[in-house]
DRENSE-259543 format. One record per residue: residue in one letter; x, y, z of N, C-alpha, C in turn. Coordinates in steps of 0.2 Angstrom, whole numbers, plus 5000, padded with zeros to 4 digits. Example, Ala and Ser with C-alpha at 12.3 -4.5 7.8 and 13.67 -1.06 7.14 Angstrom:
{code->A | nX->5066 | nY->4972 | nZ->5039 | caX->5062 | caY->4978 | caZ->5039 | cX->5066 | cY->4984 | cZ->5039}
{code->S | nX->5064 | nY->4989 | nZ->5035 | caX->5068 | caY->4995 | caZ->5036 | cX->5064 | cY->5000 | cZ->5039}
end
This chain:
{code->X | nX->4742 | nY->5098 | nZ->4437 | caX->4746 | caY->5100 | caZ->4445 | cX->4745 | cY->5096 | cZ->4449}
{code->X | nX->4747 | nY->5095 | nZ->4457 | caX->4747 | caY->5091 | caZ->4461 | cX->4742 | cY->5093 | cZ->4466}
{code->X | nX->4741 | nY->5086 | nZ->4470 | caX->4735 | caY->5090 | caZ->4474 | cX->4740 | cY->5093 | cZ->4483}
{code->X | nX->4734 | nY->5092 | nZ->4486 | caX->4739 | caY->5096 | caZ->4491 | cX->4745 | cY->5092 | cZ->4496}
{code->X | nX->4742 | nY->5085 | nZ->4496 | caX->4744 | caY->5079 | caZ->4500 | cX->4750 | cY->5075 | cZ->4494}
{code->X | nX->4751 | nY->5078 | nZ->4490 | caX->4757 | caY->5076 | caZ->4486 | cX->4763 | cY->5081 | cZ->4487}
{code->X | nX->4760 | nY->5086 | nZ->4486 | caX->4763 | caY->5092 | caZ->4489 | cX->4767 | cY->5093 | cZ->4495}
{code->X | nX->4763 | nY->5090 | nZ->4500 | caX->4767 | caY->5090 | caZ->4505 | cX->4772 | cY->5085 | cZ->4505}
{code->X | nX->4769 | nY->5079 | nZ->4504 | caX->4773 | caY->5073 | caZ->4500 | cX->4780 | cY->5075 | cZ->4498}
{code->X | nX->4779 | nY->5080 | nZ->4493 | caX->4786 | caY->5081 | caZ->4488 | cX->4791 | cY->5083 | cZ->4491}
{code->X | nX->4788 | nY->5090 | nZ->4497 | caX->4793 | caY->5096 | caZ->4502 | cX->4794 | cY->5090 | cZ->4508}
{code->X | nX->4792 | nY->5086 | nZ->4511 | caX->4795 | caY->5081 | caZ->4516 | cX->4800 | cY->5077 | cZ->4512}
{code->X | nX->4800 | nY->5075 | nZ->4506 | caX->4804 | caY->5072 | caZ->4502 | cX->4811 | cY->5074 | cZ->4500}
{code->X | nX->4810 | nY->5082 | nZ->4500 | caX->4815 | caY->5083 | caZ->4496 | cX->4819 | cY->5089 | cZ->4503}
{code->X | nX->4815 | nY->5089 | nZ->4510 | caX->4818 | caY->5092 | caZ->4515 | cX->4824 | cY->5087 | cZ->4516}
{code->X | nX->4821 | nY->5077 | nZ->4515 | caX->4824 | caY->5074 | caZ->4520 | cX->4829 | cY->5071 | cZ->4514}
{code->X | nX->4828 | nY->5074 | nZ->4508 | caX->4835 | caY->5073 | caZ->4504 | cX->4841 | cY->5079 | cZ->4507}
{code->X | nX->4837 | nY->5086 | nZ->4509 | caX->4843 | caY->5090 | caZ->4509 | cX->4846 | cY->5089 | cZ->4518}
{code->X | nX->4842 | nY->5086 | nZ->4520 | caX->4846 | caY->5083 | caZ->4527 | cX->4852 | cY->5077 | cZ->4527}
{code->X | nX->4850 | nY->5074 | nZ->4521 | caX->4853 | caY->5068 | caZ->4520 | cX->4860 | cY->5071 | cZ->4517}
{code->X | nX->4862 | nY->5077 | nZ->4513 | caX->4865 | caY->5078 | caZ->4510 | cX->4870 | cY->5083 | cZ->4515}
{code->X | nX->4865 | nY->5087 | nZ->4519 | caX->4869 | caY->5090 | caZ->4524 | cX->4874 | cY->5085 | cZ->4528}
{code->X | nX->4871 | nY->5078 | nZ->4529 | caX->4875 | caY->5076 | caZ->4534 | cX->4879 | cY->5072 | cZ->4531}
{code->X | nX->4879 | nY->5071 | nZ->4525 | caX->4885 | caY->5069 | caZ->4522 | cX->4890 | cY->5072 | cZ->4522}
{code->X | nX->4889 | nY->5079 | nZ->4520 | caX->4895 | caY->5084 | caZ->4522 | cX->4898 | cY->5084 | cZ->4528}
{code->X | nX->4894 | nY->5084 | nZ->4532 | caX->4897 | caY->5085 | caZ->4539 | cX->4902 | cY->5079 | cZ->4542}
{code->X | nX->4900 | nY->5073 | nZ->4539 | caX->4903 | caY->5068 | caZ->4538 | cX->4910 | cY->5069 | cZ->4537}
{code->X | nX->4911 | nY->5071 | nZ->4533 | caX->4917 | caY->5072 | caZ->4529 | cX->4921 | cY->5079 | cZ->4532}
{code->X | nX->4917 | nY->5083 | nZ->4534 | caX->4919 | caY->5088 | caZ->4539 | cX->4925 | cY->5083 | cZ->4545}
{code->X | nX->4921 | nY->5080 | nZ->4548 | caX->4923 | caY->5078 | caZ->4552 | cX->4927 | cY->5072 | cZ->4552}
{code->X | nX->4927 | nY->5068 | nZ->4548 | caX->4932 | caY->5063 | caZ->4545 | cX->4938 | cY->5068 | cZ->4544}
{code->X | nX->4938 | nY->5072 | nZ->4542 | caX->4945 | caY->5078 | caZ->4542 | cX->4949 | cY->5080 | cZ->4544}
{code->X | nX->4942 | nY->5081 | nZ->4552 | caX->4947 | caY->5083 | caZ->4557 | cX->4949 | cY->5077 | cZ->4561}
{code->X | nX->4947 | nY->5071 | nZ->4561 | caX->4949 | caY->5065 | caZ->4565 | cX->4956 | cY->5060 | cZ->4560}
{code->X | nX->4955 | nY->5064 | nZ->4553 | caX->4961 | caY->5060 | caZ->4550 | cX->4969 | cY->5062 | cZ->4555}
{code->X | nX->4971 | nY->5058 | nZ->4553 | caX->4981 | caY->5060 | caZ->4557 | cX->4985 | cY->5065 | cZ->4555}
{code->X | nX->4988 | nY->5068 | nZ->4559 | caX->4992 | caY->5072 | caZ->4558 | cX->4998 | cY->5070 | cZ->4556}
{code->X | nX->5002 | nY->5076 | nZ->4553 | caX->5007 | caY->5074 | caZ->4548 | cX->5014 | cY->5077 | cZ->4553}
{code->X | nX->5016 | nY->5071 | nZ->4555 | caX->5024 | caY->5071 | caZ->4555 | cX->5028 | cY->5070 | cZ->4553}
{code->X | nX->5033 | nY->5075 | nZ->4554 | caX->5041 | caY->5075 | caZ->4550 | cX->5046 | cY->5068 | cZ->4550}
{code->X | nX->5044 | nY->5065 | nZ->4555 | caX->5049 | caY->5060 | caZ->4559 | cX->5045 | cY->5054 | cZ->4558}
{code->X | nX->5047 | nY->5049 | nZ->4553 | caX->5044 | caY->5041 | caZ->4551 | cX->5041 | cY->5039 | cZ->4559}
{code->X | nX->5047 | nY->5041 | nZ->4564 | caX->5047 | caY->5035 | caZ->4568 | cX->5044 | cY->5038 | cZ->4575}
{code->X | nX->5040 | nY->5046 | nZ->4574 | caX->5038 | caY->5047 | caZ->4579 | cX->5033 | cY->5046 | cZ->4576}
{code->X | nX->5031 | nY->5044 | nZ->4569 | caX->5022 | caY->5046 | caZ->4568 | cX->5021 | cY->5036 | cZ->4569}
{code->X | nX->5026 | nY->5033 | nZ->4571 | caX->5024 | caY->5025 | caZ->4572 | cX->5023 | cY->5025 | cZ->4580}
{code->X | nX->5028 | nY->5029 | nZ->4584 | caX->5025 | caY->5030 | caZ->4592 | cX->5019 | cY->5033 | cZ->4591}
{code->X | nX->5017 | nY->5036 | nZ->4587 | caX->5012 | caY->5041 | caZ->4590 | cX->5006 | cY->5034 | cZ->4587}
{code->X | nX->5004 | nY->5030 | nZ->4580 | caX->5000 | caY->5026 | caZ->4580 | cX->4999 | cY->5021 | cZ->4588}
{code->X | nX->5007 | nY->5018 | nZ->4588 | caX->5007 | caY->5014 | caZ->4594 | cX->5004 | cY->5016 | cZ->4600}
{code->X | nX->5004 | nY->5023 | nZ->4601 | caX->5000 | caY->5025 | caZ->4609 | cX->4994 | cY->5024 | cZ->4608}
{code->X | nX->4990 | nY->5029 | nZ->4600 | caX->4985 | caY->5031 | caZ->4599 | cX->4981 | cY->5022 | cZ->4601}
{code->X | nX->4985 | nY->5017 | nZ->4600 | caX->4980 | caY->5011 | caZ->4600 | cX->4979 | cY->5009 | cZ->4606}
{code->X | nX->4984 | nY->5010 | nZ->4610 | caX->4986 | caY->5006 | caZ->4616 | cX->4983 | cY->5010 | cZ->4620}
{code->X | nX->4981 | nY->5017 | nZ->4618 | caX->4976 | caY->5020 | caZ->4625 | cX->4969 | cY->5022 | cZ->4623}
{code->X | nX->4967 | nY->5020 | nZ->4629 | caX->4959 | caY->5020 | caZ->4628 | cX->4956 | cY->5027 | cZ->4627}
{code->X | nX->4949 | nY->5028 | nZ->4625 | caX->4947 | caY->5033 | caZ->4626 | cX->4942 | cY->5035 | cZ->4631}
{code->X | nX->4943 | nY->5041 | nZ->4636 | caX->4939 | caY->5041 | caZ->4641 | cX->4934 | cY->5041 | cZ->4643}
{code->X | nX->4930 | nY->5043 | nZ->4636 | caX->4924 | caY->5045 | caZ->4634 | cX->4920 | cY->5037 | cZ->4632}
{code->X | nX->4922 | nY->5037 | nZ->4628 | caX->4918 | caY->5032 | caZ->4622 | cX->4919 | cY->5023 | cZ->4627}
{code->X | nX->4915 | nY->5017 | nZ->4627 | caX->4918 | caY->5013 | caZ->4630 | cX->4919 | cY->5009 | cZ->4625}
{code->X | nX->4925 | nY->5005 | nZ->4628 | caX->4928 | caY->5001 | caZ->4625 | cX->4934 | cY->5000 | cZ->4618}
{code->X | nX->4935 | nY->5011 | nZ->4617 | caX->4936 | caY->5012 | caZ->4610 | cX->4943 | cY->5013 | cZ->4612}
{code->X | nX->4950 | nY->5013 | nZ->4605 | caX->4956 | caY->5017 | caZ->4608 | cX->4956 | cY->5021 | cZ->4604}
{code->X | nX->4958 | nY->5025 | nZ->4605 | caX->4960 | caY->5036 | caZ->4604 | cX->4960 | cY->5035 | cZ->4596}
{code->X | nX->4962 | nY->5028 | nZ->4592 | caX->4963 | caY->5027 | caZ->4586 | cX->4955 | cY->5027 | cZ->4583}
{code->X | nX->4950 | nY->5021 | nZ->4586 | caX->4945 | caY->5020 | caZ->4583 | cX->4940 | cY->5025 | cZ->4584}
{code->X | nX->4942 | nY->5030 | nZ->4591 | caX->4936 | caY->5035 | caZ->4593 | cX->4937 | cY->5041 | cZ->4587}
{code->X | nX->4929 | nY->5045 | nZ->4590 | caX->4929 | caY->5052 | caZ->4586 | cX->4928 | cY->5055 | cZ->4589}
{code->X | nX->4926 | nY->5056 | nZ->4595 | caX->4925 | caY->5059 | caZ->4601 | cX->4932 | cY->5066 | cZ->4601}
{code->X | nX->4929 | nY->5070 | nZ->4603 | caX->4931 | caY->5076 | caZ->4603 | cX->4938 | cY->5076 | cZ->4608}
{code->X | nX->4935 | nY->5073 | nZ->4615 | caX->4941 | caY->5072 | caZ->4620 | cX->4944 | cY->5067 | cZ->4616}
{code->X | nX->4942 | nY->5063 | nZ->4612 | caX->4949 | caY->5059 | caZ->4609 | cX->4953 | cY->5062 | cZ->4606}
{code->X | nX->4949 | nY->5067 | nZ->4600 | caX->4953 | caY->5072 | caZ->4597 | cX->4957 | cY->5078 | cZ->4600}
{code->X | nX->4956 | nY->5079 | nZ->4605 | caX->4962 | caY->5082 | caZ->4611 | cX->4964 | cY->5078 | cZ->4613}
{code->X | nX->4964 | nY->5071 | nZ->4614 | caX->4970 | caY->5067 | caZ->4618 | cX->4975 | cY->5067 | cZ->4612}
{code->X | nX->4973 | nY->5066 | nZ->4606 | caX->4976 | caY->5063 | caZ->4600 | cX->4982 | cY->5069 | cZ->4597}
{code->X | nX->4979 | nY->5080 | nZ->4599 | caX->4983 | caY->5082 | caZ->4598 | cX->4990 | cY->5083 | cZ->4604}
{code->X | nX->4986 | nY->5082 | nZ->4608 | caX->4990 | caY->5081 | caZ->4614 | cX->4998 | cY->5077 | cZ->4615}
{code->X | nX->4994 | nY->5071 | nZ->4612 | caX->5000 | caY->5066 | caZ->4612 | cX->5004 | cY->5066 | cZ->4607}
{code->X | nX->5003 | nY->5070 | nZ->4601 | caX->5008 | caY->5072 | caZ->4596 | cX->5010 | cY->5077 | cZ->4598}
{code->X | nX->5009 | nY->5084 | nZ->4603 | caX->5014 | caY->5090 | caZ->4605 | cX->5018 | cY->5085 | cZ->4611}
{code->X | nX->5017 | nY->5080 | nZ->4611 | caX->5021 | caY->5078 | caZ->4619 | cX->5028 | cY->5074 | cZ->4616}
{code->X | nX->5025 | nY->5069 | nZ->4609 | caX->5029 | caY->5067 | caZ->4606 | cX->5033 | cY->5071 | cZ->4604}
{code->X | nX->5032 | nY->5079 | nZ->4599 | caX->5036 | caY->5084 | caZ->4598 | cX->5041 | cY->5086 | cZ->4603}
{code->X | nX->5037 | nY->5087 | nZ->4606 | caX->5044 | caY->5088 | caZ->4613 | cX->5049 | cY->5084 | cZ->4615}
{code->X | nX->5047 | nY->5078 | nZ->4614 | caX->5052 | caY->5075 | caZ->4616 | cX->5051 | cY->5068 | cZ->4621}
{code->X | nX->5046 | nY->5067 | nZ->4624 | caX->5043 | caY->5062 | caZ->4629 | cX->5045 | cY->5057 | cZ->4626}
{code->X | nX->5045 | nY->5053 | nZ->4631 | caX->5046 | caY->5044 | caZ->4631 | cX->5036 | cY->5041 | cZ->4630}
{code->X | nX->5037 | nY->5038 | nZ->4627 | caX->5031 | caY->5035 | caZ->4628 | cX->5028 | cY->5031 | cZ->4635}
{code->X | nX->5033 | nY->5030 | nZ->4640 | caX->5032 | caY->5029 | caZ->4646 | cX->5028 | cY->5036 | cZ->4650}
{code->X | nX->5034 | nY->5042 | nZ->4647 | caX->5032 | caY->5046 | caZ->4652 | cX->5025 | cY->5050 | cZ->4648}
{code->X | nX->5024 | nY->5047 | nZ->4643 | caX->5016 | caY->5049 | caZ->4640 | cX->5012 | cY->5046 | cZ->4642}
{code->X | nX->5013 | nY->5041 | nZ->4644 | caX->5008 | caY->5037 | caZ->4647 | cX->5007 | cY->5037 | cZ->4653}
{code->X | nX->5012 | nY->5037 | nZ->4658 | caX->5010 | caY->5039 | caZ->4666 | cX->5009 | cY->5048 | cZ->4666}
{code->X | nX->5009 | nY->5051 | nZ->4659 | caX->5006 | caY->5057 | caZ->4662 | cX->4998 | cY->5057 | cZ->4662}
{code->X | nX->4995 | nY->5054 | nZ->4656 | caX->4989 | caY->5051 | caZ->4656 | cX->4985 | cY->5047 | cZ->4659}
{code->X | nX->4989 | nY->5042 | nZ->4662 | caX->4987 | caY->5039 | caZ->4667 | cX->4986 | cY->5044 | cZ->4676}
{code->X | nX->4990 | nY->5049 | nZ->4675 | caX->4989 | caY->5053 | caZ->4683 | cX->4983 | cY->5057 | cZ->4680}
{code->X | nX->4981 | nY->5059 | nZ->4675 | caX->4976 | caY->5063 | caZ->4673 | cX->4969 | cY->5058 | cZ->4673}
{code->X | nX->4970 | nY->5052 | nZ->4669 | caX->4963 | caY->5049 | caZ->4667 | cX->4964 | cY->5041 | cZ->4672}
{code->X | nX->4968 | nY->5042 | nZ->4675 | caX->4968 | caY->5035 | caZ->4680 | cX->4970 | cY->5028 | cZ->4675}
{code->X | nX->4970 | nY->5023 | nZ->4678 | caX->4973 | caY->5018 | caZ->4672 | cX->4969 | cY->5017 | cZ->4667}
{code->X | nX->4961 | nY->5016 | nZ->4669 | caX->4958 | caY->5015 | caZ->4663 | cX->4958 | cY->5019 | cZ->4655}
{code->X | nX->4963 | nY->5023 | nZ->4657 | caX->4966 | caY->5025 | caZ->4647 | cX->4968 | cY->5021 | cZ->4646}
{code->X | nX->4973 | nY->5014 | nZ->4649 | caX->4981 | caY->5009 | caZ->4648 | cX->4973 | cY->5001 | cZ->4648}
{code->X | nX->4974 | nY->5001 | nZ->4639 | caX->4972 | caY->4993 | caZ->4638 | cX->4974 | cY->4989 | cZ->4643}
{code->X | nX->4981 | nY->4990 | nZ->4644 | caX->4985 | caY->4982 | caZ->4647 | cX->4986 | cY->4988 | cZ->4655}
{code->X | nX->4985 | nY->4987 | nZ->4658 | caX->4985 | caY->4990 | caZ->4667 | cX->4991 | cY->4985 | cZ->4668}
{code->X | nX->4994 | nY->4991 | nZ->4671 | caX->5003 | caY->4988 | caZ->4675 | cX->5001 | cY->4982 | cZ->4679}
{code->X | nX->5005 | nY->4979 | nZ->4683 | caX->5001 | caY->4973 | caZ->4687 | cX->5003 | cY->4978 | cZ->4695}
{code->X | nX->5000 | nY->4976 | nZ->4698 | caX->4999 | caY->4979 | caZ->4705 | cX->4993 | cY->4976 | cZ->4709}
{code->X | nX->4996 | nY->4977 | nZ->4715 | caX->4990 | caY->4976 | caZ->4721 | cX->4984 | cY->4974 | cZ->4719}
{code->X | nX->4983 | nY->4981 | nZ->4715 | caX->4974 | caY->4981 | caZ->4717 | cX->4973 | cY->4979 | cZ->4709}
{code->X | nX->4978 | nY->4976 | nZ->4704 | caX->4976 | caY->4975 | caZ->4697 | cX->4978 | cY->4965 | cZ->4697}
{code->X | nX->4980 | nY->4962 | nZ->4703 | caX->4981 | caY->4957 | caZ->4705 | cX->4975 | cY->4951 | cZ->4704}
{code->X | nX->4970 | nY->4953 | nZ->4706 | caX->4962 | caY->4949 | caZ->4703 | cX->4962 | cY->4949 | cZ->4695}
{code->X | nX->4965 | nY->4952 | nZ->4692 | caX->4962 | caY->4955 | caZ->4686 | cX->4968 | cY->4950 | cZ->4682}
{code->X | nX->4977 | nY->4950 | nZ->4683 | caX->4979 | caY->4945 | caZ->4681 | cX->4979 | cY->4938 | cZ->4683}
{code->X | nX->4979 | nY->4937 | nZ->4691 | caX->4980 | caY->4931 | caZ->4692 | cX->4972 | cY->4926 | cZ->4690}
{code->X | nX->4965 | nY->4932 | nZ->4691 | caX->4962 | caY->4928 | caZ->4693 | cX->4958 | cY->4922 | cZ->4687}
{code->X | nX->4958 | nY->4923 | nZ->4681 | caX->4959 | caY->4916 | caZ->4677 | cX->4961 | cY->4913 | cZ->4677}
{code->X | nX->4966 | nY->4910 | nZ->4680 | caX->4971 | caY->4908 | caZ->4682 | cX->4967 | cY->4903 | cZ->4688}
{code->X | nX->4966 | nY->4907 | nZ->4693 | caX->4962 | caY->4904 | caZ->4700 | cX->4955 | cY->4901 | cZ->4697}
{code->X | nX->4950 | nY->4902 | nZ->4692 | caX->4947 | caY->4899 | caZ->4690 | cX->4949 | cY->4895 | cZ->4686}
{code->X | nX->4952 | nY->4892 | nZ->4682 | caX->4955 | caY->4886 | caZ->4681 | cX->4957 | cY->4880 | cZ->4683}
{code->X | nX->4962 | nY->4882 | nZ->4690 | caX->4962 | caY->4880 | caZ->4694 | cX->4954 | cY->4873 | cZ->4699}
{code->X | nX->4950 | nY->4881 | nZ->4700 | caX->4946 | caY->4877 | caZ->4703 | cX->4940 | cY->4873 | cZ->4700}
{code->X | nX->4941 | nY->4873 | nZ->4691 | caX->4938 | caY->4868 | caZ->4687 | cX->4942 | cY->4864 | cZ->4687}
{code->X | nX->4947 | nY->4863 | nZ->4687 | caX->4951 | caY->4856 | caZ->4686 | cX->4950 | cY->4853 | cZ->4694}
{code->X | nX->4952 | nY->4856 | nZ->4699 | caX->4949 | caY->4852 | caZ->4705 | cX->4940 | cY->4851 | cZ->4705}
{code->X | nX->4937 | nY->4854 | nZ->4704 | caX->4932 | caY->4850 | caZ->4702 | cX->4931 | cY->4845 | cZ->4700}
{code->X | nX->4933 | nY->4845 | nZ->4693 | caX->4931 | caY->4839 | caZ->4689 | cX->4937 | cY->4833 | cZ->4692}
{code->X | nX->4941 | nY->4833 | nZ->4694 | caX->4946 | caY->4829 | caZ->4697 | cX->4940 | cY->4826 | cZ->4704}
{code->X | nX->4936 | nY->4830 | nZ->4708 | caX->4935 | caY->4829 | caZ->4714 | cX->4929 | cY->4822 | cZ->4713}
{code->X | nX->4922 | nY->4826 | nZ->4705 | caX->4918 | caY->4820 | caZ->4703 | cX->4921 | cY->4817 | cZ->4699}
{code->X | nX->4927 | nY->4816 | nZ->4696 | caX->4926 | caY->4810 | caZ->4695 | cX->4930 | cY->4804 | cZ->4700}
{code->X | nX->4933 | nY->4808 | nZ->4706 | caX->4933 | caY->4804 | caZ->4713 | cX->4926 | cY->4799 | cZ->4713}
{code->X | nX->4922 | nY->4805 | nZ->4714 | caX->4918 | caY->4801 | caZ->4717 | cX->4913 | cY->4796 | cZ->4714}
{code->X | nX->4914 | nY->4797 | nZ->4704 | caX->4911 | caY->4792 | caZ->4701 | cX->4913 | cY->4784 | cZ->4699}
{code->X | nX->4921 | nY->4786 | nZ->4702 | caX->4927 | caY->4780 | caZ->4703 | cX->4924 | cY->4776 | cZ->4709}
{code->X | nX->4924 | nY->4782 | nZ->4715 | caX->4923 | caY->4776 | caZ->4722 | cX->4916 | cY->4773 | cZ->4724}
{code->X | nX->4910 | nY->4777 | nZ->4719 | caX->4905 | caY->4773 | caZ->4717 | cX->4904 | cY->4767 | cZ->4713}
{code->X | nX->4910 | nY->4769 | nZ->4708 | caX->4907 | caY->4761 | caZ->4702 | cX->4913 | cY->4757 | cZ->4707}
{code->X | nX->4917 | nY->4758 | nZ->4711 | caX->4921 | caY->4752 | caZ->4717 | cX->4917 | cY->4749 | cZ->4722}
{code->X | nX->4912 | nY->4754 | nZ->4723 | caX->4906 | caY->4753 | caZ->4730 | cX->4900 | cY->4748 | cZ->4726}
{code->X | nX->4899 | nY->4748 | nZ->4720 | caX->4893 | caY->4747 | caZ->4716 | cX->4896 | cY->4737 | cZ->4716}
{code->X | nX->4902 | nY->4737 | nZ->4712 | caX->4904 | caY->4728 | caZ->4713 | cX->4906 | cY->4728 | cZ->4719}
{code->X | nX->4907 | nY->4729 | nZ->4724 | caX->4905 | caY->4724 | caZ->4730 | cX->4897 | cY->4723 | cZ->4733}
{code->X | nX->4892 | nY->4725 | nZ->4730 | caX->4887 | caY->4725 | caZ->4731 | cX->4883 | cY->4717 | cZ->4730}
{code->X | nX->4881 | nY->4713 | nZ->4732 | caX->4877 | caY->4708 | caZ->4727 | cX->4874 | cY->4709 | cZ->4722}
{code->X | nX->4873 | nY->4702 | nZ->4717 | caX->4872 | caY->4706 | caZ->4712 | cX->4863 | cY->4705 | cZ->4712}
{code->X | nX->4861 | nY->4710 | nZ->4707 | caX->4855 | caY->4709 | caZ->4707 | cX->4849 | cY->4706 | cZ->4704}
{code->X | nX->4843 | nY->4702 | nZ->4707 | caX->4842 | caY->4696 | caZ->4705 | cX->4837 | cY->4698 | cZ->4701}
{code->X | nX->4838 | nY->4694 | nZ->4695 | caX->4834 | caY->4696 | caZ->4687 | cX->4826 | cY->4695 | cZ->4690}
{code->X | nX->4824 | nY->4697 | nZ->4686 | caX->4819 | caY->4697 | caZ->4685 | cX->4813 | cY->4687 | cZ->4681}
{code->X | nX->4808 | nY->4690 | nZ->4681 | caX->4807 | caY->4682 | caZ->4680 | cX->4806 | cY->4681 | cZ->4672}
{code->X | nX->4803 | nY->4686 | nZ->4668 | caX->4804 | caY->4687 | caZ->4662 | cX->4810 | cY->4687 | cZ->4658}
{code->X | nX->4814 | nY->4692 | nZ->4663 | caX->4820 | caY->4689 | caZ->4659 | cX->4826 | cY->4681 | cZ->4658}
{code->X | nX->4826 | nY->4680 | nZ->4666 | caX->4825 | caY->4672 | caZ->4667 | cX->4822 | cY->4668 | cZ->4661}
{code->X | nX->4816 | nY->4667 | nZ->4660 | caX->4813 | caY->4665 | caZ->4655 | cX->4815 | cY->4666 | cZ->4647}
{code->X | nX->4818 | nY->4673 | nZ->4648 | caX->4819 | caY->4673 | caZ->4640 | cX->4826 | cY->4674 | cZ->4638}
{code->X | nX->4831 | nY->4672 | nZ->4645 | caX->4838 | caY->4667 | caZ->4643 | cX->4838 | cY->4660 | cZ->4645}
{code->X | nX->4834 | nY->4657 | nZ->4645 | caX->4834 | caY->4651 | caZ->4644 | cX->4831 | cY->4651 | cZ->4638}
{code->X | nX->4827 | nY->4652 | nZ->4636 | caX->4822 | caY->4653 | caZ->4629 | cX->4827 | cY->4654 | cZ->4622}
{code->X | nX->4832 | nY->4659 | nZ->4626 | caX->4838 | caY->4660 | caZ->4619 | cX->4842 | cY->4654 | cZ->4618}
{code->X | nX->4844 | nY->4652 | nZ->4626 | caX->4849 | caY->4646 | caZ->4625 | cX->4846 | cY->4639 | cZ->4623}
{code->X | nX->4839 | nY->4638 | nZ->4623 | caX->4836 | caY->4633 | caZ->4619 | cX->4836 | cY->4634 | cZ->4612}
{code->X | nX->4833 | nY->4640 | nZ->4610 | caX->4837 | caY->4642 | caZ->4601 | cX->4843 | cY->4642 | cZ->4600}
{code->X | nX->4849 | nY->4643 | nZ->4603 | caX->4854 | caY->4643 | caZ->4602 | cX->4857 | cY->4636 | cZ->4600}
{code->X | nX->4853 | nY->4630 | nZ->4605 | caX->4856 | caY->4622 | caZ->4607 | cX->4852 | cY->4621 | cZ->4601}
{code->X | nX->4845 | nY->4622 | nZ->4595 | caX->4841 | caY->4621 | caZ->4591 | cX->4845 | cY->4620 | cZ->4584}
end
């Protein structure tokens, strides 16, 4: 016969496994909802896959529609499928979604005046880094040249004695 603490522990453990089992079943149900829909045309399916890879989920942070399991992404996937089946082109679908969700939905934003810094920024920073390196190199080069024009530093007396001792040792 189990004491009271053992029974409580047993019930907690049983309820934990019941909750765990339900969550595993619900994951299967969610996965079934997020699985790719069937297409009659393989070209449409390829276009669908490329579109959901190129488009970002508006709810998730930096996930494509393909990687996301949110309800918003599921709705967008279904909408993309409907638009493809209506005969819309990829550009028409992208422009429709861009009007609705702004350019955030595109992983590769279009080149425009408002995205110029995004596209030209890396080149600008590389050019600044190269110019700084050249400037530092020129400064180091000019300081070495100015050191050559200075009078030589007088050696310390112990260095003079050491040099004389080495010369005497070499002669012997």
